[in-house]
C-alpha positions, -999 to 999 in steps of 0.1 A, spaced: 19 124 253 -8 150 248 -24 173 273 -50 201 273 -33 233 284 -56 261 294 -46 297 299 -54 310 334 -74 340 321 -97 317 302 -103 297 334 -110 329 354 -134 341 327 -153 308 328 -155 308 366 -168 343 366 -195 336 340 -205 304 358 -207 323 391 -231 347 375 -256 320 366 -272 301 395 -280 265 388 -314 249 395 -325 213 399 -323 193 366 -358 190 352 -348 157 336 -342 141 370 -367 114 380 -367 101 416 -387 71 404 -361 63 378 -328 80 389 -300 85 364 -265 92 377 -261 119 350 -290 139 364 -297 153 399 -324 171 418 -296 190 436 -291 226 424 -255 223 411 -235 218 380 -200 204 374 -180 216 343 -148 209 327 -129 241 320 -103 234 294 -91 244 260 -104 211 244 -74 209 222 -48 184 232 -12 194 225 18 171 222 39 175 253 70 183 232 52 211 214 44 226 248 81 224 258 90 239 224 68 269 229 84 276 263 119 271 248 110 296 220 98 322 244 128 318 267 153 317 238 170 286 252 167 248 250 153 228 279 175 201 294 153 171 288 154 137 306 128 116 288 115 85 306 91 58 295 55 61 303 48 56 340 21 34 355 -12 54 354 0 77 326 -25 84 298 -13 90 262 -37 119 258 -62 138 279 -84 168 272 -115 185 286 -150 180 271 -163 215 274 -197 209 258 -217 214 290 -198 246 298 -203 260 264 -241 252 266 -244 267 301 -225 300 296 -219 302 258 -181 303 264 -152 280 258 -115 287 266 -97 296 234 -63 312 241 -38 295 217 -9 277 235 18 299 220 -1 331 230 -8 319 266 29 309 271 41 342 257 18 361 281 29 340 310 66 344 303 62 381 299 43 383 332 69 361 349 98 383 337 81 415 349 70 400 382 103 384 391 
């Protein structure tokens, strides 16, 4: 399985940048010929993600490496509703605020583990 892991500081940065730019109605919206991808309402919805799917076992491996110990794994088959891979399409976010999350997985996990050890 692959997932898109995003470091929290990248999410905060994106939210702050989006918050600084007020949306306006989409000029492409037409009431006579409505398109569900456009709207007259002044809002925008963005995916905030790293846009780089990572194998689940690589994620676990990074945590193991930072902690210096092996995880006890109990692997199960795919469950109903599971997807083999997911990741965020950040094109709209990048266009709107000229920013995309980019903290590499290993760096984000290292920073989190360091924070966790100091906090607890």
